[in-house]
C-alpha positions as CSV (number, residue, x, y, z in Angstrom):
1,X,-20.6,-4.3,-7.1
2,X,-17.7,-3.2,-9.3
3,X,-15.3,-5.9,-10.5
4,X,-11.9,-5.8,-12.1
5,X,-11.1,-8.8,-14.3
6,X,-7.4,-9.8,-14.2
7,X,-7.0,-13.2,-15.8
8,X,-4.1,-14.8,-17.7
9,X,-6.6,-17.1,-19.5
10,X,-8.1,-15.0,-22.3
11,X,-11.1,-17.3,-22.7
12,X,-12.0,-16.9,-19.0
13,X,-11.4,-13.2,-19.1
14,X,-13.7,-12.7,-22.1
15,X,-16.4,-15.0,-20.5
16,X,-16.3,-12.9,-17.4
17,X,-16.6,-9.7,-19.3
18,X,-19.7,-11.1,-21.1
19,X,-21.3,-12.4,-17.9
20,X,-20.5,-9.3,-15.8
21,X,-21.4,-6.7,-18.3
22,X,-21.4,-3.2,-16.8
23,X,-20.1,-4.5,-13.4
24,X,-16.7,-5.0,-15.0
25,X,-14.4,-2.0,-14.4
26,X,-10.8,-0.9,-14.0
27,X,-8.6,-2.0,-11.1
28,X,-8.7,1.6,-9.8
29,X,-12.5,1.8,-9.6
30,X,-13.3,-1.8,-8.5
31,X,-14.5,-3.2,-5.2
32,X,-12.6,-6.4,-5.8
33,X,-10.6,-8.4,-8.4
34,X,-11.6,-11.6,-10.2
35,X,-8.6,-13.6,-11.3
36,X,-7.5,-17.0,-12.3
37,X,-4.5,-16.8,-9.9
38,X,-3.8,-15.5,-6.4
39,X,-2.4,-12.0,-6.5
40,X,-1.2,-9.5,-3.9
41,X,-2.6,-6.1,-3.7
42,X,-4.8,-3.7,-1.8
43,X,-8.1,-5.1,-3.2
44,X,-9.6,-8.5,-2.3
45,X,-9.2,-11.2,-4.9
46,X,-11.8,-13.7,-6.0
47,X,-10.0,-16.6,-7.5
48,X,-11.5,-18.9,-10.1
49,X,-9.6,-22.1,-10.8
50,X,-9.8,-25.8,-10.1
51,X,-8.5,-25.4,-6.5
52,X,-10.5,-22.3,-5.7
53,X,-12.5,-22.1,-2.5
54,X,-14.9,-19.7,-4.2
55,X,-15.7,-21.0,-7.7
56,X,-14.4,-23.8,-9.8
57,X,-14.3,-24.1,-13.6
58,X,-16.7,-24.8,-15.3
59,X,-19.4,-22.5,-14.1
60,X,-22.5,-20.8,-15.5
61,X,-23.5,-17.2,-15.4
62,X,-26.1,-17.7,-12.6
63,X,-23.6,-19.5,-10.4
64,X,-20.9,-16.8,-11.1
65,X,-23.2,-13.9,-10.3
66,X,-24.6,-15.6,-7.1
67,X,-21.1,-16.5,-5.8
68,X,-19.7,-13.0,-6.6
69,X,-22.7,-11.5,-4.8
70,X,-22.1,-13.6,-1.7
71,X,-18.4,-12.7,-1.8
72,X,-19.2,-9.0,-2.1
73,X,-21.7,-9.2,0.8
74,X,-19.2,-10.9,2.9
75,X,-16.7,-8.2,2.1
76,X,-19.2,-5.5,3.2
77,X,-20.0,-7.3,6.4
78,X,-16.4,-7.8,7.3
79,X,-15.5,-4.2,6.4
80,X,-13.1,-5.0,3.6
81,X,-14.3,-2.1,1.5
82,X,-12.1,0.7,2.7
83,X,-13.4,4.1,3.6
84,X,-11.0,5.6,1.1
85,X,-13.2,4.1,-1.6
86,X,-16.1,6.2,-0.5
87,X,-17.1,9.0,-2.8
88,X,-16.6,12.6,-1.8
89,X,-20.3,13.0,-1.4
90,X,-20.6,10.0,0.9
91,X,-17.7,11.3,3.0
92,X,-19.3,14.8,3.2
93,X,-22.7,13.4,4.2
94,X,-21.0,11.1,6.8
95,X,-19.1,14.0,8.3
96,X,-22.3,16.1,8.4
97,X,-24.2,13.3,10.2
98,X,-21.3,12.8,12.7
99,X,-21.3,16.5,13.4
100,X,-25.0,16.6,13.9
101,X,-24.9,13.6,16.2
102,X,-22.2,15.1,18.4
103,X,-24.0,18.5,18.5
104,X,-27.2,16.7,19.5
105,X,-25.5,14.7,22.2
106,X,-23.9,17.9,23.6
107,X,-27.3,19.7,23.6
108,X,-28.9,16.8,25.4
109,X,-26.1,16.6,28.0
110,X,-26.2,20.4,28.6
111,X,-30.0,20.2,29.1
112,X,-29.7,17.3,31.6
113,X,-26.9,18.9,33.5
114,X,-28.9,22.0,34.4
């Protein structure tokens, strides 16, 4: 889980950096954005504020990490992580597996059609 922190509140932003540690990254490399306001963009946004459906202030580290983990899992299940975010290796392996699968199906069909 890679998270971009984009908060207007400096105290919240710094708290998130401390809590998230190495999970915090740039907007370009993140899976989703954690913010204190709703923003538009290509990445999903996890909003933390008093009216948020996800997490309200105040919160502790454990609650934050659990809630972010649930949000990330829900994103994965619903397919919100775009295939464009796959690494080159993942894409190449996926293409190879797809080719193998189609070749295998073709061989099996050819064998049964004899």
